[in-house]
C-alpha positions in Angstrom: 106.6 2.3 192.3 104.5 -0.6 194.1 103.9 -3.8 192.0 100.5 -5.2 191.8 99.3 -6.9 194.7 96.1 -8.5 196.0 96.5 -7.0 199.5 95.9 -3.7 198.0 92.3 -2.6 198.1 90.9 -1.9 195.0 89.1 0.9 196.0 92.4 2.7 196.7 93.0 2.6 193.0 92.0 6.2 191.5 89.6 5.1 188.5 88.8 8.5 186.9 84.9 8.7 186.2 83.4 10.4 183.5 80.6 12.7 184.9 77.7 14.9 183.3 78.5 18.3 182.9 76.3 19.4 185.7 78.3 16.9 188.0 81.4 18.5 187.1 80.2 21.9 187.8 79.0 21.0 191.4 82.4 19.6 191.9 84.1 23.0 191.1 81.6 24.8 193.2 82.5 22.3 196.2 86.3 23.3 196.0 85.5 26.9 195.8 82.6 27.0 198.6 85.6 25.4 200.8 88.1 27.9 199.9 85.5 30.6 200.7 84.8 29.0 204.0 88.4 28.8 204.8 88.6 32.6 204.1 85.4 33.8 206.2 87.1 31.7 209.0 90.7 33.5 208.8 92.0 30.4 207.6 94.6 30.2 204.3 93.0 28.2 201.8 94.7 25.6 199.9 94.3 23.4 197.0 95.2 19.4 197.3 95.4 16.4 195.0 97.4 13.2 194.6 101.1 13.9 193.6 101.9 13.3 189.9 105.6 13.2 190.2 105.8 10.2 192.6 106.2 6.8 192.0 105.2 5.9 195.7 101.8 7.0 194.2 101.7 4.0 191.6 101.2 0.6 190.9 101.6 -1.8 188.2 98.8 -3.6 186.7 99.7 -5.7 183.9 96.2 -5.2 182.4 96.1 -1.6 182.6 99.4 -0.1 183.0 100.6 2.3 186.0 98.0 3.1 188.3 97.4 5.7 190.5 97.2 4.9 194.3 94.8 7.7 196.2 95.8 9.2 199.0 99.7 8.3 199.5 101.5 11.6 198.6 99.6 14.8 198.2 100.7 18.1 196.3 99.3 20.9 198.1 99.0 24.7 197.0 98.6 26.9 199.8 97.6 30.4 199.9 99.7 31.3 202.5 103.1 29.7 201.1 105.2 32.3 198.9 106.7 29.2 197.2 102.8 28.0 196.0 100.7 31.0 195.9 101.6 31.6 192.0 100.4 27.9 191.4 97.4 28.5 193.4 96.6 31.5 191.8 96.9 30.0 188.2 95.1 26.9 189.3 91.9 29.0 190.3 92.2 31.0 187.1 92.1 27.6 184.9 89.5 26.3 187.3 87.2 29.6 186.3 87.8 29.0 183.0 86.7 25.7 182.9 83.6 26.6 185.1 82.7 28.9 182.1 83.2 26.6 179.4 81.0 24.0 181.1 78.3 26.5 182.2 78.1 27.4 178.6 78.5 23.9 177.1 81.4 24.8 174.7 84.8 23.5 174.1 88.3 25.3 174.6 92.0 23.9 173.8 94.6 24.1 176.2 96.3 26.8 173.6 93.0 28.8 173.9 93.4 29.1 177.6 97.1 29.7 177.8 96.4 32.6 175.1 93.6 34.0 177.4 96.4 35.5 179.4 100.0 35.1 178.1 101.6 37.3 180.6 99.7 35.7 183.6 100.5 32.5 182.8 104.2 32.8 181.3 104.3 29.1 179.6 101.9 26.8 178.0 103.6 24.0 180.1 102.2 25.6 183.2 98.4 25.9 181.8 99.0 22.0 180.2 100.3 20.9 184.0 97.4 22.6 185.8 94.8 21.0 183.4 96.1 17.6 184.4 96.4 18.5 188.3 92.5 19.6 188.1 91.7 16.4 186.2 93.7 14.5 189.2 91.9 16.8 191.9 88.5 16.2 190.6 89.0 12.3 189.1 87.8 12.6 186.0 89.1 12.5 182.6 90.4 16.0 181.1 87.8 16.1 178.3 85.1 16.2 181.2 86.4 20.0 182.0 85.8 20.5 178.5 89.4 21.5 177.5 90.9 19.5 174.8 94.8 19.0 173.7 94.0 20.0 170.3 90.6 19.1 168.8 87.5 18.0 169.3 87.8 15.7 166.5 90.1 13.0 168.4 87.4 13.0 171.0 84.6 12.4 168.9 86.0 10.2 166.2 83.6 7.7 164.5 86.3 5.2 163.7 86.2 2.9 160.5 89.1 1.2 158.9 90.0 -2.2 157.3 93.3 -2.2 158.5 94.8 -5.5 160.2 97.7 -3.8 162.5 98.5 -0.4 163.4 102.0 1.0 163.1 103.4 3.6 165.4 106.6 5.0 164.1 108.9 7.0 166.6 110.4 9.9 164.3 109.0 12.0 161.3 112.0 11.3 159.2 111.2 7.3 159.4 107.7 7.8 158.8 108.1 10.2 155.8 110.8 7.7 154.6 108.2 5.0 154.7 105.8 6.8 153.0 108.3 7.7 150.2 108.9 3.8 149.9 105.1 3.4 149.5 105.0 1.4 152.6 101.0 1.6 152.9 101.0 -0.2 149.7 103.7 -2.9 150.6 102.0 -3.7 154.3 98.3 -3.1 153.0 95.9 -2.8 154.8 97.4 -0.9 157.9 97.5 2.2 159.6 100.7 4.3 160.3 101.2 6.9 162.7 104.3 8.9 164.0 104.8 10.7 167.0 106.9 13.8 165.6 104.4 16.1 163.8 101.3 17.9 164.3 97.9 15.7 164.8 95.7 15.9 162.4 92.9 18.9 163.1 89.6 17.4 161.7 89.4 13.6 160.9 85.7 12.1 160.2 87.1 8.8 159.3 90.5 7.5 160.1 92.9 7.4 156.9 95.6 4.8 156.7 98.0 7.7 157.2 98.0 10.1 160.1 100.0 12.0 162.3 101.2 12.6 165.6 103.6 15.0 167.4 106.9 14.7 169.6 107.0 12.7 172.7 104.1 10.6 173.2 101.4 13.4 173.9 97.7 12.7 175.2 96.3 12.9 171.7 98.3 10.6 169.9 98.1 8.4 173.3 94.5 8.8 173.1 93.8 8.0 169.4 96.3 4.8 169.5 94.2 3.5 172.4 91.0 4.5 170.4 92.0 2.5 167.4 93.0 -0.5 169.2 89.8 -0.5 171.7 87.6 0.2 168.5 89.1 -1.6 165.9 90.6 -4.8 168.2 93.8 -5.0 165.9 97.3 -5.5 166.9 99.5 -2.2 167.8 103.1 -2.4 166.7 105.9 0.4 167.6 109.0 1.0 165.4 111.5 2.8 167.3 115.3 3.5 167.7 117.0 1.1 169.9 117.9 3.4 172.2 116.7 4.0 175.8 114.5 7.0 174.7 113.0 4.6 172.4 112.1 2.2 175.0 111.1 5.0 177.2 108.3 6.0 174.3 107.3 2.2 174.0 106.7 2.1 178.0 104.5 5.5 177.7 102.3 3.9 175.3 102.0 0.3 176.6 102.2 1.0 180.2 101.5 4.6 181.0 103.2 7.3 183.1 103.3 8.3 186.5 102.4 11.7 185.5 99.2 10.3 184.0 98.5 7.4 186.0 95.1 8.8 187.5 93.9 8.3 183.8 95.8 5.2 182.8 92.6 3.2 181.6 92.1 6.0 178.7 95.4 6.0 177.6 97.5 3.2 177.9 97.7 0.1 175.1 98.7 -3.0 177.2 98.8 -5.1 173.8 101.1 -2.8 172.7 104.1 -5.0 170.7 107.8 -3.8 170.3 108.5 -4.7 166.7 112.0 -3.0 166.4 114.6 -2.0 166.0 115.4 -4.3 168.8 119.1 -4.4 170.2 119.1 -7.9 169.4 118.3 -7.0 165.8 122.1 -4.9 165.5 123.8 -8.3 166.1 121.6 -10.5 164.1 121.6 -8.0 161.2 125.5 -7.4 161.4 124.8 -3.5 161.4 128.0 -2.1 160.5 129.7 -0.5 163.5 130.2 2.8 162.2 126.3 3.0 161.9 125.8 2.6 165.7 126.5 5.4 168.2 128.1 4.7 171.7 125.9 5.0 174.6 126.6 7.9 176.7 126.5 8.0 180.4 123.1 9.5 180.5 121.9 6.6 178.2 123.2 4.2 180.2 121.9 5.7 183.5 118.4 5.6 182.0 118.7 2.0 180.8 119.4 1.2 184.2 116.3 3.2 185.4 114.0 1.4 183.2 115.4 -1.9 184.4 114.4 -1.3 188.0 111.0 -0.3 187.0 108.4 -3.4 187.8 106.8 -3.6 184.3 110.3 -4.2 182.6 111.0 -6.5 185.5 107.9 -8.6 184.4 108.5 -8.5 180.9 111.5 -10.4 180.8 112.1 -10.4 177.0 112.1 -6.7 177.0 114.5 -6.9 180.0 116.9 -8.8 178.0 116.9 -6.4 174.9 117.8 -3.7 177.3 120.6 -5.7 178.8 121.9 -6.4 175.6 122.1 -2.9 174.8 124.1 -2.3 177.9 126.3 -5.1 177.0 126.9 -4.2 173.5 127.4 -0.6 174.8 126.0 0.8 171.3 122.6 2.3 170.2 121.1 2.3 166.5 118.4 4.5 165.1 115.8 3.0 162.8 117.8 5.0 159.7 120.9 2.6 160.4 119.0 -0.3 158.6 119.6 1.6 155.3 123.3 0.6 155.5 122.5 -3.2 154.9 120.4 -1.7 151.7 118.6 1.6 150.6 114.9 0.1 150.9 115.9 -2.8 153.3 113.6 -1.2 156.1 110.2 -1.3 153.9 111.1 -3.9 151.6 112.4 -6.4 153.8 112.7 -5.8 157.8 109.3 -4.9 158.3 107.3 -7.3 156.0 109.2 -10.2 157.1 109.0 -9.1 161.1 105.5 -8.4 160.6 104.6 -11.8 158.4 106.3 -14.1 160.8 105.4 -12.3 164.0 109.0 -11.1 165.3 107.7 -8.9 167.7 108.1 -8.8 171.6 
């Protein structure tokens, strides 16, 4: 990943532009026309776009997150290559599906596309990746293709809330425990979101209890971004004190290389790490039997995170990762229950939020 630099021409940064339906149709037609022209000239056609798997294609902008640099490394799917002809064909198939949606001015989910021909695509992940590739190729947000991650509701959300902050919780178990402890009343008014269960399919007004799913998915990231952008309230995150939890924080705050071409609609640069901090393990004297030794994979991930420019530019985050490595242990959110059964909801969160003890 390249660091932000005054020498880097802003024109080289990919900034997706929301286009009209007719403009996207035209872009798709131009790609197909090029393929037809290549075939008519006995040239093997191909599809090209900025590589979404290389840190060399990115830079870190503290105001936005991880941004894509145009025309550094490119991915090419060639009709003449046995290694890429399958991806070439699948991409054309999805492009045709999108073209039909645009012509008819209708919407579909990624799941709809997958089920249009399960034997051909073979795997939902294939469709998911191709949708992002096409959006990257056209340099437009994915919704311009009329393809949605789950429901149109999130893209059309009309948000109204008196919440003073949003709390993003890493795990469903911790989220449910907070709900059982009536945390919405204790921390009222707030919005609590988890990333480990299915997103609500239809929301006209954001309730103070919503759910996301798994590792930060696009819908959840878009929702949290929309909440911050619309409500202009703090976004706080509660994750395990381990490399995976920090990776989740990084995706929300800084973005990812795979979707760096659309960083401006997905990242929340103001997100704060509320807990569980590795330093909390020491400060709260969490019993050793509640801690988990770091694996070699954990250490590798932690060192990898330390090398990333966005961690290097956040000294307090860097110190927390170094603290975790020096301790040699990680801790789950549930470890706080070893102090007292309701410690998380009655003491830890209220005190930290009241006194601004986040980083």
